[in-house]
Every structure is written in structure tokens, then in C-alpha cells.
C-alpha positions as CSV (number, residue, x, y, z in Angstrom):
1,M,-33.7,-36.3,-37.7
2,S,-37.4,-37.7,-37.1
3,V,-39.7,-36.4,-34.5
4,D,-39.4,-39.9,-32.8
5,Q,-35.4,-39.4,-32.5
6,L,-35.6,-35.6,-31.3
7,F,-38.0,-36.7,-28.7
8,G,-35.4,-39.6,-27.2
9,K,-32.5,-37.3,-27.7
10,Y,-34.8,-34.6,-25.7
11,R,-35.7,-37.1,-23.1
12,R,-32.0,-38.5,-22.7
13,L,-30.9,-35.0,-22.7
14,K,-33.4,-33.9,-19.8
15,K,-32.3,-37.2,-17.8
16,D,-28.6,-35.9,-18.1
17,L,-29.8,-32.5,-17.2
18,S,-31.4,-33.9,-13.9
19,A,-28.6,-35.8,-13.0
20,A,-26.3,-33.2,-13.6
21,Y,-28.1,-30.9,-11.0
22,S,-28.3,-33.8,-8.8
23,Q,-24.6,-33.5,-7.9
24,P,-23.6,-31.7,-4.8
25,Q,-21.4,-29.7,-6.8
26,W,-22.7,-28.7,-10.3
27,N,-20.3,-29.0,-13.6
28,A,-21.0,-25.7,-15.1
29,A,-19.6,-26.8,-18.3
30,L,-21.6,-29.7,-18.7
31,V,-24.7,-28.0,-17.6
32,D,-24.0,-25.3,-20.1
33,R,-23.8,-27.8,-22.6
34,L,-27.1,-29.6,-21.9
35,V,-29.2,-26.5,-21.7
36,E,-27.7,-25.6,-25.1
37,E,-28.5,-28.8,-26.6
38,I,-31.9,-29.2,-25.1
39,G,-32.3,-25.5,-26.8
40,T,-31.3,-26.7,-30.3
41,V,-33.7,-30.1,-29.8
42,E,-36.5,-27.8,-28.9
43,H,-36.0,-25.6,-31.9
44,E,-35.9,-28.5,-34.3
45,L,-39.2,-30.1,-32.8
46,A,-40.7,-26.9,-33.2
47,L,-39.9,-26.9,-36.9
48,H,-41.4,-30.4,-37.2
49,A,-45.0,-28.8,-35.5
50,P,-47.8,-28.7,-37.4
51,I,-48.3,-25.3,-39.2
52,G,-51.4,-24.6,-36.8
53,L,-49.3,-24.9,-33.8
54,R,-46.1,-22.9,-34.6
55,S,-45.6,-19.7,-32.9
56,P,-45.5,-16.5,-34.9
57,P,-41.7,-15.4,-35.5
58,L,-40.3,-13.3,-33.1
59,P,-39.9,-9.6,-34.5
60,E,-36.3,-8.5,-35.4
61,E,-34.4,-7.5,-32.9
62,G,-33.8,-3.9,-32.4
63,R,-37.1,-3.2,-34.7
64,G,-39.8,-1.0,-33.2
65,A,-43.6,-2.7,-33.5
66,E,-45.0,-2.3,-36.9
67,A,-47.7,0.4,-37.3
68,P,-51.0,-0.6,-37.6
């Protein structure tokens, strides 16, 4: 998926999430699904970021800090 398509999907999902939150009674399953999809799209967008803008990889869970 292109960056433009990802941004379009991201905007649509954020709009849908905002609409879901504006309801008097939230649909928890819908909110959870939208949040999950937004996270996935954000991850995909991050992978398309220019090299200098990428954040460093997180240390593996359960491993202590590397010795200097």
C-alpha cells in the first residue's frame, strides 16, 4: 500500500474512532478494532519513513541494557 493510501486509511480510521467515541454508549468491540487497525497503519507508515526519521528499534523484552 502506498503512503498516500495509508494516510487516507489512517484519516478514515481516526474519523471512525472519533464517531465511535461520540456515541452515548461506546461499542467496545468497534473501538478496540479501530484502535488495533490504527496501530497497524501507524506501524506501516513508520516503515515508509525516511531512514533519518525512523526511531531506533526497541530493546528486546526481557533483556537488560547492553553493557557500554
